[in-house]
All heavy atoms as atom14 arrays in JSON, in Angstrom:
{
  "sequence": "MTARSPEHVSPVSKTTLLVVGQKPGKSKLDKAEELGVRQIAEEEFMGLIG",
  "atom14_mask": [
    [1, 1, 1, 1, 1, 1, 1, 1, 0, 0, 0, 0, 0, 0],
    [1, 1, 1, 1, 1, 1, 1, 0, 0, 0, 0, 0, 0, 0],
    [1, 1, 1, 1, 1, 0, 0, 0, 0, 0, 0, 0, 0, 0],
    [1, 1, 1, 1, 1, 1, 1, 1, 1, 1, 1, 0, 0, 0],
    [1, 1, 1, 1, 1, 1, 0, 0, 0, 0, 0, 0, 0, 0],
    [1, 1, 1, 1, 1, 1, 1, 0, 0, 0, 0, 0, 0, 0],
    [1, 1, 1, 1, 1, 1, 1, 1, 1, 0, 0, 0, 0, 0],
    [1, 1, 1, 1, 1, 1, 1, 1, 1, 1, 0, 0, 0, 0],
    [1, 1, 1, 1, 1, 1, 1, 0, 0, 0, 0, 0, 0, 0],
    [1, 1, 1, 1, 1, 1, 0, 0, 0, 0, 0, 0, 0, 0],
    [1, 1, 1, 1, 1, 1, 1, 0, 0, 0, 0, 0, 0, 0],
    [1, 1, 1, 1, 1, 1, 1, 0, 0, 0, 0, 0, 0, 0],
    [1, 1, 1, 1, 1, 1, 0, 0, 0, 0, 0, 0, 0, 0],
    [1, 1, 1, 1, 1, 1, 1, 1, 1, 0, 0, 0, 0, 0],
    [1, 1, 1, 1, 1, 1, 1, 0, 0, 0, 0, 0, 0, 0],
    [1, 1, 1, 1, 1, 1, 1, 0, 0, 0, 0, 0, 0, 0],
    [1, 1, 1, 1, 1, 1, 1, 1, 0, 0, 0, 0, 0, 0],
    [1, 1, 1, 1, 1, 1, 1, 1, 0, 0, 0, 0, 0, 0],
    [1, 1, 1, 1, 1, 1, 1, 0, 0, 0, 0, 0, 0, 0],
    [1, 1, 1, 1, 1, 1, 1, 0, 0, 0, 0, 0, 0, 0],
    [1, 1, 1, 1, 0, 0, 0, 0, 0, 0, 0, 0, 0, 0],
    [1, 1, 1, 1, 1, 1, 1, 1, 1, 0, 0, 0, 0, 0],
    [1, 1, 1, 1, 1, 1, 1, 1, 1, 0, 0, 0, 0, 0],
    [1, 1, 1, 1, 1, 1, 1, 0, 0, 0, 0, 0, 0, 0],
    [1, 1, 1, 1, 0, 0, 0, 0, 0, 0, 0, 0, 0, 0],
    [1, 1, 1, 1, 1, 1, 1, 1, 1, 0, 0, 0, 0, 0],
    [1, 1, 1, 1, 1, 1, 0, 0, 0, 0, 0, 0, 0, 0],
    [1, 1, 1, 1, 1, 1, 1, 1, 1, 0, 0, 0, 0, 0],
    [1, 1, 1, 1, 1, 1, 1, 1, 0, 0, 0, 0, 0, 0],
    [1, 1, 1, 1, 1, 1, 1, 1, 0, 0, 0, 0, 0, 0],
    [1, 1, 1, 1, 1, 1, 1, 1, 1, 0, 0, 0, 0, 0],
    [1, 1, 1, 1, 1, 0, 0, 0, 0, 0, 0, 0, 0, 0],
    [1, 1, 1, 1, 1, 1, 1, 1, 1, 0, 0, 0, 0, 0],
    [1, 1, 1, 1, 1, 1, 1, 1, 1, 0, 0, 0, 0, 0],
    [1, 1, 1, 1, 1, 1, 1, 1, 0, 0, 0, 0, 0, 0],
    [1, 1, 1, 1, 0, 0, 0, 0, 0, 0, 0, 0, 0, 0],
    [1, 1, 1, 1, 1, 1, 1, 0, 0, 0, 0, 0, 0, 0],
    [1, 1, 1, 1, 1, 1, 1, 1, 1, 1, 1, 0, 0, 0],
    [1, 1, 1, 1, 1, 1, 1, 1, 1, 0, 0, 0, 0, 0],
    [1, 1, 1, 1, 1, 1, 1, 1, 0, 0, 0, 0, 0, 0],
    [1, 1, 1, 1, 1, 0, 0, 0, 0, 0, 0, 0, 0, 0],
    [1, 1, 1, 1, 1, 1, 1, 1, 1, 0, 0, 0, 0, 0],
    [1, 1, 1, 1, 1, 1, 1, 1, 1, 0, 0, 0, 0, 0],
    [1, 1, 1, 1, 1, 1, 1, 1, 1, 0, 0, 0, 0, 0],
    [1, 1, 1, 1, 1, 1, 1, 1, 1, 1, 1, 0, 0, 0],
    [1, 1, 1, 1, 1, 1, 1, 1, 0, 0, 0, 0, 0, 0],
    [1, 1, 1, 1, 0, 0, 0, 0, 0, 0, 0, 0, 0, 0],
    [1, 1, 1, 1, 1, 1, 1, 1, 0, 0, 0, 0, 0, 0],
    [1, 1, 1, 1, 1, 1, 1, 1, 0, 0, 0, 0, 0, 0],
    [1, 1, 1, 1, 0, 0, 0, 0, 0, 0, 0, 0, 0, 0]
  ],
  "atom14_positions": [
    [[-25.84, 13.56, -14.27], [-25.56, 12.27, -13.79], [-25.78, 12.39, -12.24], [-25.29, 13.37, -11.65], [-24.17, 11.82, -14.08], [-23.84, 10.46, -13.41], [-22.5, 9.61, -14.2], [-23.25, 9.38, -15.85], [0.0, 0.0, 0.0], [0.0, 0.0, 0.0], [0.0, 0.0, 0.0], [0.0, 0.0, 0.0], [0.0, 0.0, 0.0], [0.0, 0.0, 0.0]],
    [[-26.29, 11.46, -11.64], [-26.73, 11.53, -10.23], [-26.23, 10.26, -9.65], [-26.18, 9.13, -10.25], [-28.32, 11.76, -9.88], [-28.85, 10.47, -10.44], [-28.72, 12.96, -10.53], [0.0, 0.0, 0.0], [0.0, 0.0, 0.0], [0.0, 0.0, 0.0], [0.0, 0.0, 0.0], [0.0, 0.0, 0.0], [0.0, 0.0, 0.0], [0.0, 0.0, 0.0]],
    [[-25.96, 10.23, -8.3], [-25.53, 9.13, -7.51], [-26.74, 8.35, -7.28], [-27.73, 8.78, -7.0], [-24.83, 9.56, -6.23], [0.0, 0.0, 0.0], [0.0, 0.0, 0.0], [0.0, 0.0, 0.0], [0.0, 0.0, 0.0], [0.0, 0.0, 0.0], [0.0, 0.0, 0.0], [0.0, 0.0, 0.0], [0.0, 0.0, 0.0], [0.0, 0.0, 0.0]],
    [[-26.63, 6.97, -7.36], [-27.65, 6.15, -7.19], [-27.22, 4.96, -6.22], [-26.1, 4.47, -6.25], [-28.25, 5.51, -8.49], [-28.79, 6.57, -9.44], [-29.36, 5.99, -10.7], [-29.74, 7.03, -11.4], [-30.48, 6.69, -12.62], [-30.79, 5.48, -12.99], [-30.91, 7.63, -13.29], [0.0, 0.0, 0.0], [0.0, 0.0, 0.0], [0.0, 0.0, 0.0]],
    [[-28.2, 4.41, -5.4], [-27.91, 3.36, -4.67], [-27.9, 2.05, -5.47], [-28.52, 2.01, -6.52], [-28.94, 3.36, -3.49], [-30.16, 3.05, -3.94], [0.0, 0.0, 0.0], [0.0, 0.0, 0.0], [0.0, 0.0, 0.0], [0.0, 0.0, 0.0], [0.0, 0.0, 0.0], [0.0, 0.0, 0.0], [0.0, 0.0, 0.0], [0.0, 0.0, 0.0]],
    [[-27.23, 1.01, -5.1], [-27.16, -0.06, -5.92], [-28.43, -0.8, -6.32], [-28.58, -1.36, -7.53], [-26.46, -1.21, -4.99], [-25.75, -0.44, -4.09], [-26.52, 0.84, -3.82], [0.0, 0.0, 0.0], [0.0, 0.0, 0.0], [0.0, 0.0, 0.0], [0.0, 0.0, 0.0], [0.0, 0.0, 0.0], [0.0, 0.0, 0.0], [0.0, 0.0, 0.0]],
    [[-29.58, -0.59, -5.56], [-30.87, -1.13, -5.99], [-31.51, -0.35, -7.28], [-32.48, -0.85, -7.79], [-31.85, -1.22, -4.83], [-32.2, 0.04, -4.22], [-31.24, 0.44, -3.02], [-30.22, -0.26, -2.94], [-31.61, 1.31, -2.3], [0.0, 0.0, 0.0], [0.0, 0.0, 0.0], [0.0, 0.0, 0.0], [0.0, 0.0, 0.0], [0.0, 0.0, 0.0]],
    [[-30.91, 0.82, -7.64], [-31.42, 1.58, -8.67], [-30.58, 1.55, -9.95], [-30.86, 2.23, -10.86], [-31.66, 3.07, -8.21], [-32.61, 3.18, -7.3], [-32.31, 3.44, -5.91], [-34.08, 3.02, -7.33], [-33.53, 3.57, -5.23], [-34.54, 3.31, -5.95], [0.0, 0.0, 0.0], [0.0, 0.0, 0.0], [0.0, 0.0, 0.0], [0.0, 0.0, 0.0]],
    [[-29.57, 0.68, -9.95], [-28.64, 0.53, -11.03], [-29.26, -0.22, -12.12], [-29.9, -1.29, -11.78], [-27.29, 0.04, -10.59], [-26.44, -0.27, -11.73], [-26.6, 0.9, -9.63], [0.0, 0.0, 0.0], [0.0, 0.0, 0.0], [0.0, 0.0, 0.0], [0.0, 0.0, 0.0], [0.0, 0.0, 0.0], [0.0, 0.0, 0.0], [0.0, 0.0, 0.0]],
    [[-29.04, 0.09, -13.36], [-29.56, -0.69, -14.54], [-28.97, -2.13, -14.47], [-27.86, -2.21, -14.02], [-29.2, -0.03, -15.83], [-29.79, 1.2, -15.97], [0.0, 0.0, 0.0], [0.0, 0.0, 0.0], [0.0, 0.0, 0.0], [0.0, 0.0, 0.0], [0.0, 0.0, 0.0], [0.0, 0.0, 0.0], [0.0, 0.0, 0.0], [0.0, 0.0, 0.0]],
    [[-29.71, -3.16, -15.0], [-29.23, -4.42, -14.98], [-27.86, -4.49, -15.97], [-27.9, -3.79, -16.84], [-30.24, -5.24, -15.65], [-31.56, -4.47, -15.46], [-31.13, -3.09, -15.4], [0.0, 0.0, 0.0], [0.0, 0.0, 0.0], [0.0, 0.0, 0.0], [0.0, 0.0, 0.0], [0.0, 0.0, 0.0], [0.0, 0.0, 0.0], [0.0, 0.0, 0.0]],
    [[-27.03, -5.29, -15.47], [-25.67, -5.29, -16.27], [-26.01, -5.76, -17.83], [-25.27, -5.34, -18.67], [-24.62, -6.36, -15.61], [-23.49, -6.54, -16.54], [-24.38, -5.75, -14.29], [0.0, 0.0, 0.0], [0.0, 0.0, 0.0], [0.0, 0.0, 0.0], [0.0, 0.0, 0.0], [0.0, 0.0, 0.0], [0.0, 0.0, 0.0], [0.0, 0.0, 0.0]],
    [[-27.0, -6.55, -17.96], [-27.28, -6.95, -19.42], [-27.49, -5.89, -20.39], [-27.39, -5.95, -21.61], [-28.37, -8.07, -19.37], [-29.59, -7.41, -18.98], [0.0, 0.0, 0.0], [0.0, 0.0, 0.0], [0.0, 0.0, 0.0], [0.0, 0.0, 0.0], [0.0, 0.0, 0.0], [0.0, 0.0, 0.0], [0.0, 0.0, 0.0], [0.0, 0.0, 0.0]],
    [[-28.01, -4.57, -19.9], [-28.28, -3.54, -20.62], [-27.21, -2.41, -20.6], [-27.4, -1.24, -21.05], [-29.62, -2.95, -20.21], [-30.8, -3.94, -20.55], [-32.05, -3.19, -20.1], [-33.26, -4.23, -20.29], [-34.6, -3.63, -20.05], [0.0, 0.0, 0.0], [0.0, 0.0, 0.0], [0.0, 0.0, 0.0], [0.0, 0.0, 0.0], [0.0, 0.0, 0.0]],
    [[-26.2, -2.72, -19.89], [-25.11, -1.78, -19.57], [-23.99, -1.87, -20.72], [-23.68, -2.94, -21.02], [-24.51, -2.08, -18.22], [-25.57, -1.9, -17.25], [-23.45, -1.02, -17.9], [0.0, 0.0, 0.0], [0.0, 0.0, 0.0], [0.0, 0.0, 0.0], [0.0, 0.0, 0.0], [0.0, 0.0, 0.0], [0.0, 0.0, 0.0], [0.0, 0.0, 0.0]],
    [[-23.45, -0.73, -21.07], [-22.32, -0.62, -22.07], [-21.06, -0.42, -21.41], [-19.85, -0.57, -22.04], [-22.67, 0.37, -23.2], [-22.84, 1.58, -22.53], [-23.81, -0.05, -23.96], [0.0, 0.0, 0.0], [0.0, 0.0, 0.0], [0.0, 0.0, 0.0], [0.0, 0.0, 0.0], [0.0, 0.0, 0.0], [0.0, 0.0, 0.0], [0.0, 0.0, 0.0]],
    [[-21.1, 0.13, -20.11], [-19.83, 0.54, -19.43], [-20.12, 0.38, -17.89], [-21.07, 0.84, -17.44], [-19.49, 2.06, -19.77], [-18.33, 2.63, -19.12], [-16.95, 1.91, -19.59], [-18.17, 4.12, -19.23], [0.0, 0.0, 0.0], [0.0, 0.0, 0.0], [0.0, 0.0, 0.0], [0.0, 0.0, 0.0], [0.0, 0.0, 0.0], [0.0, 0.0, 0.0]],
    [[-19.21, -0.33, -17.37], [-19.19, -0.48, -15.81], [-18.15, 0.33, -15.17], [-16.98, 0.09, -15.46], [-19.17, -2.0, -15.51], [-19.2, -2.3, -13.97], [-20.69, -2.01, -13.48], [-19.03, -3.82, -13.81], [0.0, 0.0, 0.0], [0.0, 0.0, 0.0], [0.0, 0.0, 0.0], [0.0, 0.0, 0.0], [0.0, 0.0, 0.0], [0.0, 0.0, 0.0]],
    [[-18.58, 1.27, -14.35], [-17.57, 2.01, -13.46], [-17.24, 1.21, -12.16], [-18.22, 0.97, -11.49], [-18.02, 3.42, -13.15], [-16.98, 4.15, -12.3], [-18.33, 4.15, -14.43], [0.0, 0.0, 0.0], [0.0, 0.0, 0.0], [0.0, 0.0, 0.0], [0.0, 0.0, 0.0], [0.0, 0.0, 0.0], [0.0, 0.0, 0.0], [0.0, 0.0, 0.0]],
    [[-16.02, 0.83, -12.06], [-15.69, -0.13, -10.93], [-15.0, 0.82, -9.81], [-13.93, 1.45, -10.04], [-14.75, -1.22, -11.44], [-14.22, -2.12, -10.26], [-15.36, -1.86, -12.49], [0.0, 0.0, 0.0], [0.0, 0.0, 0.0], [0.0, 0.0, 0.0], [0.0, 0.0, 0.0], [0.0, 0.0, 0.0], [0.0, 0.0, 0.0], [0.0, 0.0, 0.0]],
    [[-15.58, 0.75, -8.69], [-15.1, 1.53, -7.51], [-14.0, 0.73, -6.76], [-13.55, -0.45, -7.23], [0.0, 0.0, 0.0], [0.0, 0.0, 0.0], [0.0, 0.0, 0.0], [0.0, 0.0, 0.0], [0.0, 0.0, 0.0], [0.0, 0.0, 0.0], [0.0, 0.0, 0.0], [0.0, 0.0, 0.0], [0.0, 0.0, 0.0], [0.0, 0.0, 0.0]],
    [[-13.71, 1.08, -5.47], [-12.65, 0.43, -4.79], [-13.09, -1.08, -4.35], [-12.39, -2.01, -4.14], [-12.38, 1.24, -3.54], [-11.64, 2.45, -3.93], [-11.23, 3.23, -2.74], [-11.53, 2.94, -1.59], [-10.46, 4.38, -2.84], [0.0, 0.0, 0.0], [0.0, 0.0, 0.0], [0.0, 0.0, 0.0], [0.0, 0.0, 0.0], [0.0, 0.0, 0.0]],
    [[-14.4, -1.24, -4.05], [-14.93, -2.51, -3.63], [-16.08, -3.04, -4.35], [-17.23, -3.01, -3.99], [-15.35, -2.46, -2.08], [-14.24, -2.2, -1.17], [-14.78, -2.22, 0.29], [-13.54, -1.94, 1.24], [-13.94, -1.79, 2.58], [0.0, 0.0, 0.0], [0.0, 0.0, 0.0], [0.0, 0.0, 0.0], [0.0, 0.0, 0.0], [0.0, 0.0, 0.0]],
    [[-15.84, -3.45, -5.71], [-16.86, -3.81, -6.48], [-17.64, -5.07, -6.1], [-16.87, -5.94, -5.56], [-16.21, -3.98, -7.87], [-14.81, -4.31, -7.72], [-14.56, -3.51, -6.24], [0.0, 0.0, 0.0], [0.0, 0.0, 0.0], [0.0, 0.0, 0.0], [0.0, 0.0, 0.0], [0.0, 0.0, 0.0], [0.0, 0.0, 0.0], [0.0, 0.0, 0.0]],
    [[-18.84, -5.25, -6.47], [-19.45, -6.58, -6.21], [-19.06, -7.62, -7.19], [-19.01, -7.37, -8.36], [0.0, 0.0, 0.0], [0.0, 0.0, 0.0], [0.0, 0.0, 0.0], [0.0, 0.0, 0.0], [0.0, 0.0, 0.0], [0.0, 0.0, 0.0], [0.0, 0.0, 0.0], [0.0, 0.0, 0.0], [0.0, 0.0, 0.0], [0.0, 0.0, 0.0]],
    [[-18.65, -8.73, -6.63], [-18.12, -9.8, -7.52], [-19.14, -10.22, -8.55], [-18.83, -10.47, -9.74], [-17.59, -11.08, -6.69], [-17.02, -12.2, -7.52], [-16.28, -13.13, -6.69], [-15.81, -14.34, -7.51], [-15.48, -14.17, -8.91], [0.0, 0.0, 0.0], [0.0, 0.0, 0.0], [0.0, 0.0, 0.0], [0.0, 0.0, 0.0], [0.0, 0.0, 0.0]],
    [[-20.31, -10.5, -8.08], [-21.32, -10.95, -9.08], [-21.61, -10.05, -10.32], [-21.65, -10.45, -11.4], [-22.65, -11.12, -8.42], [-23.15, -10.06, -7.85], [0.0, 0.0, 0.0], [0.0, 0.0, 0.0], [0.0, 0.0, 0.0], [0.0, 0.0, 0.0], [0.0, 0.0, 0.0], [0.0, 0.0, 0.0], [0.0, 0.0, 0.0], [0.0, 0.0, 0.0]],
    [[-21.47, -8.65, -10.09], [-21.64, -7.69, -11.09], [-20.43, -7.79, -11.98], [-20.52, -7.63, -13.25], [-21.82, -6.31, -10.54], [-22.99, -5.71, -11.06], [-23.28, -4.41, -10.43], [-24.84, -4.35, -10.23], [-25.38, -3.27, -9.44], [0.0, 0.0, 0.0], [0.0, 0.0, 0.0], [0.0, 0.0, 0.0], [0.0, 0.0, 0.0], [0.0, 0.0, 0.0]],
    [[-19.29, -7.87, -11.43], [-18.09, -7.96, -12.21], [-18.12, -9.16, -13.02], [-17.7, -9.09, -14.2], [-16.76, -7.93, -11.37], [-16.4, -6.56, -10.75], [-15.15, -6.82, -9.9], [-16.17, -5.57, -11.78], [0.0, 0.0, 0.0], [0.0, 0.0, 0.0], [0.0, 0.0, 0.0], [0.0, 0.0, 0.0], [0.0, 0.0, 0.0], [0.0, 0.0, 0.0]],
    [[-18.47, -10.36, -12.57], [-18.53, -11.58, -13.29], [-19.49, -11.49, -14.39], [-19.21, -11.93, -15.57], [-18.91, -12.82, -12.35], [-17.81, -13.08, -11.37], [-16.66, -12.71, -11.61], [-18.12, -13.77, -10.46], [0.0, 0.0, 0.0], [0.0, 0.0, 0.0], [0.0, 0.0, 0.0], [0.0, 0.0, 0.0], [0.0, 0.0, 0.0], [0.0, 0.0, 0.0]],
    [[-20.72, -10.91, -14.18], [-21.69, -10.79, -15.21], [-21.11, -9.91, -16.3], [-21.42, -10.11, -17.55], [-23.04, -10.21, -14.63], [-24.13, -10.29, -15.59], [-24.49, -11.71, -15.92], [-25.77, -11.78, -16.75], [-26.08, -13.16, -17.09], [0.0, 0.0, 0.0], [0.0, 0.0, 0.0], [0.0, 0.0, 0.0], [0.0, 0.0, 0.0], [0.0, 0.0, 0.0]],
    [[-20.52, -8.68, -15.92], [-20.07, -7.76, -16.9], [-18.97, -8.43, -17.86], [-18.99, -8.37, -19.09], [-19.4, -6.6, -16.24], [0.0, 0.0, 0.0], [0.0, 0.0, 0.0], [0.0, 0.0, 0.0], [0.0, 0.0, 0.0], [0.0, 0.0, 0.0], [0.0, 0.0, 0.0], [0.0, 0.0, 0.0], [0.0, 0.0, 0.0], [0.0, 0.0, 0.0]],
    [[-18.06, -9.19, -17.25], [-17.05, -9.96, -17.87], [-17.81, -11.09, -18.97], [-17.34, -11.04, -20.15], [-16.07, -10.66, -17.06], [-15.14, -9.73, -16.38], [-14.15, -10.28, -15.32], [-14.05, -11.59, -15.51], [-13.58, -9.62, -14.6], [0.0, 0.0, 0.0], [0.0, 0.0, 0.0], [0.0, 0.0, 0.0], [0.0, 0.0, 0.0], [0.0, 0.0, 0.0]],
    [[-18.77, -11.68, -18.38], [-19.51, -12.68, -19.28], [-20.07, -11.96, -20.52], [-20.07, -12.59, -21.56], [-20.55, -13.39, -18.4], [-21.42, -14.35, -19.14], [-22.51, -14.82, -18.1], [-22.23, -15.05, -16.94], [-23.56, -14.99, -18.63], [0.0, 0.0, 0.0], [0.0, 0.0, 0.0], [0.0, 0.0, 0.0], [0.0, 0.0, 0.0], [0.0, 0.0, 0.0]],
    [[-20.57, -10.79, -20.34], [-21.29, -10.11, -21.35], [-20.43, -9.29, -22.15], [-20.84, -8.52, -23.17], [-22.36, -9.3, -20.71], [-23.57, -10.07, -20.15], [-24.54, -9.19, -19.48], [-24.29, -10.82, -21.09], [0.0, 0.0, 0.0], [0.0, 0.0, 0.0], [0.0, 0.0, 0.0], [0.0, 0.0, 0.0], [0.0, 0.0, 0.0], [0.0, 0.0, 0.0]],
    [[-19.14, -9.23, -21.88], [-18.19, -8.23, -22.6], [-18.39, -6.89, -22.36], [-17.95, -6.04, -23.28], [0.0, 0.0, 0.0], [0.0, 0.0, 0.0], [0.0, 0.0, 0.0], [0.0, 0.0, 0.0], [0.0, 0.0, 0.0], [0.0, 0.0, 0.0], [0.0, 0.0, 0.0], [0.0, 0.0, 0.0], [0.0, 0.0, 0.0], [0.0, 0.0, 0.0]],
    [[-18.94, -6.59, -21.15], [-19.09, -5.12, -20.86], [-17.72, -4.41, -20.53], [-16.95, -4.98, -19.66], [-20.11, -4.89, -19.75], [-20.27, -3.45, -19.31], [-21.42, -5.45, -20.27], [0.0, 0.0, 0.0], [0.0, 0.0, 0.0], [0.0, 0.0, 0.0], [0.0, 0.0, 0.0], [0.0, 0.0, 0.0], [0.0, 0.0, 0.0], [0.0, 0.0, 0.0]],
    [[-17.32, -3.34, -21.04], [-16.11, -2.59, -20.66], [-16.33, -2.17, -19.31], [-17.27, -1.65, -18.91], [-15.89, -1.4, -21.74], [-14.76, -0.66, -21.38], [-14.55, 0.48, -22.47], [-13.48, 1.33, -21.99], [-13.54, 2.62, -22.2], [-14.6, 3.3, -22.78], [-12.53, 3.33, -21.72], [0.0, 0.0, 0.0], [0.0, 0.0, 0.0], [0.0, 0.0, 0.0]],
    [[-15.1, -2.27, -18.66], [-15.02, -1.91, -17.31], [-13.88, -0.83, -17.18], [-12.85, -1.0, -17.63], [-14.61, -3.07, -16.35], [-15.62, -4.15, -16.35], [-15.25, -5.4, -15.65], [-14.64, -5.33, -14.74], [-15.48, -6.55, -16.23], [0.0, 0.0, 0.0], [0.0, 0.0, 0.0], [0.0, 0.0, 0.0], [0.0, 0.0, 0.0], [0.0, 0.0, 0.0]],
    [[-14.23, 0.3, -16.37], [-13.13, 1.22, -16.15], [-13.23, 1.7, -14.67], [-14.21, 1.46, -13.97], [-13.4, 2.49, -17.0], [-14.8, 3.27, -16.69], [-13.27, 2.25, -18.47], [-14.82, 4.55, -17.32], [0.0, 0.0, 0.0], [0.0, 0.0, 0.0], [0.0, 0.0, 0.0], [0.0, 0.0, 0.0], [0.0, 0.0, 0.0], [0.0, 0.0, 0.0]],
    [[-12.06, 2.08, -14.14], [-11.83, 2.53, -12.88], [-12.71, 3.8, -12.62], [-12.94, 4.58, -13.61], [-10.42, 2.68, -12.46], [0.0, 0.0, 0.0], [0.0, 0.0, 0.0], [0.0, 0.0, 0.0], [0.0, 0.0, 0.0], [0.0, 0.0, 0.0], [0.0, 0.0, 0.0], [0.0, 0.0, 0.0], [0.0, 0.0, 0.0], [0.0, 0.0, 0.0]],
    [[-13.1, 4.01, -11.34], [-13.75, 5.43, -11.05], [-13.04, 6.48, -11.37], [-13.55, 7.55, -11.86], [-14.19, 5.33, -9.62], [-15.05, 6.4, -9.03], [-15.35, 6.27, -7.68], [-14.94, 5.33, -6.99], [-16.01, 7.19, -7.16], [0.0, 0.0, 0.0], [0.0, 0.0, 0.0], [0.0, 0.0, 0.0], [0.0, 0.0, 0.0], [0.0, 0.0, 0.0]],
    [[-11.66, 6.52, -11.24], [-10.83, 7.68, -11.55], [-10.86, 7.92, -12.99], [-10.79, 9.13, -13.45], [-9.38, 7.45, -10.99], [-9.2, 7.25, -9.6], [-9.57, 5.82, -8.96], [-9.7, 4.9, -9.83], [-9.83, 5.75, -7.84], [0.0, 0.0, 0.0], [0.0, 0.0, 0.0], [0.0, 0.0, 0.0], [0.0, 0.0, 0.0], [0.0, 0.0, 0.0]],
    [[-10.71, 6.79, -13.86], [-10.76, 7.05, -15.31], [-12.12, 7.64, -15.67], [-12.19, 8.59, -16.6], [-10.67, 5.77, -15.96], [-10.51, 5.82, -17.54], [-10.34, 4.5, -18.18], [-10.15, 3.52, -17.55], [-10.46, 4.57, -19.44], [0.0, 0.0, 0.0], [0.0, 0.0, 0.0], [0.0, 0.0, 0.0], [0.0, 0.0, 0.0], [0.0, 0.0, 0.0]],
    [[-13.28, 7.28, -15.14], [-14.6, 7.78, -15.54], [-14.65, 9.22, -15.05], [-15.1, 10.03, -15.86], [-15.69, 7.03, -14.66], [-17.01, 7.64, -14.83], [-17.68, 7.42, -16.12], [-17.67, 8.18, -13.8], [-18.9, 7.89, -16.25], [-18.86, 8.79, -13.92], [-19.56, 8.57, -15.24], [0.0, 0.0, 0.0], [0.0, 0.0, 0.0], [0.0, 0.0, 0.0]],
    [[-14.12, 9.62, -14.02], [-14.13, 10.92, -13.6], [-13.33, 11.84, -14.51], [-13.65, 13.03, -14.72], [-13.56, 11.21, -12.14], [-14.39, 10.61, -11.02], [-16.15, 11.08, -11.11], [-16.05, 12.74, -10.45], [0.0, 0.0, 0.0], [0.0, 0.0, 0.0], [0.0, 0.0, 0.0], [0.0, 0.0, 0.0], [0.0, 0.0, 0.0], [0.0, 0.0, 0.0]],
    [[-12.21, 11.32, -15.01], [-11.43, 11.92, -16.02], [-12.16, 12.21, -17.27], [-12.01, 13.17, -18.05], [0.0, 0.0, 0.0], [0.0, 0.0, 0.0], [0.0, 0.0, 0.0], [0.0, 0.0, 0.0], [0.0, 0.0, 0.0], [0.0, 0.0, 0.0], [0.0, 0.0, 0.0], [0.0, 0.0, 0.0], [0.0, 0.0, 0.0], [0.0, 0.0, 0.0]],
    [[-13.0, 11.23, -17.68], [-13.83, 11.31, -18.96], [-14.97, 12.42, -18.86], [-15.18, 13.1, -19.87], [-14.49, 10.0, -19.19], [-13.56, 8.88, -19.59], [-14.36, 7.59, -19.71], [-13.05, 9.17, -20.96], [0.0, 0.0, 0.0], [0.0, 0.0, 0.0], [0.0, 0.0, 0.0], [0.0, 0.0, 0.0], [0.0, 0.0, 0.0], [0.0, 0.0, 0.0]],
    [[-15.47, 12.52, -17.63], [-16.61, 13.51, -17.51], [-16.25, 14.86, -17.09], [-17.0, 15.81, -17.09], [-17.68, 13.0, -16.64], [-17.27, 12.75, -15.11], [-18.36, 11.56, -17.17], [-18.35, 12.49, -14.28], [0.0, 0.0, 0.0], [0.0, 0.0, 0.0], [0.0, 0.0, 0.0], [0.0, 0.0, 0.0], [0.0, 0.0, 0.0], [0.0, 0.0, 0.0]],
    [[-15.05, 14.95, -16.45], [-14.67, 16.24, -15.9], [-13.36, 16.81, -16.44], [-12.91, 17.75, -16.39], [0.0, 0.0, 0.0], [0.0, 0.0, 0.0], [0.0, 0.0, 0.0], [0.0, 0.0, 0.0], [0.0, 0.0, 0.0], [0.0, 0.0, 0.0], [0.0, 0.0, 0.0], [0.0, 0.0, 0.0], [0.0, 0.0, 0.0], [0.0, 0.0, 0.0]]
  ]
}
């Protein structure tokens, strides 16, 4: 897994999990909620992978 800038992130419509940092973009959160995409905190994600 590599860090990517926002312009390289996959569209939310093809996403199955959204990792939410401290200052998430409202439009991405809204779209994820609309599509029923699971959202987890960055800390939880780090616990899953490490």
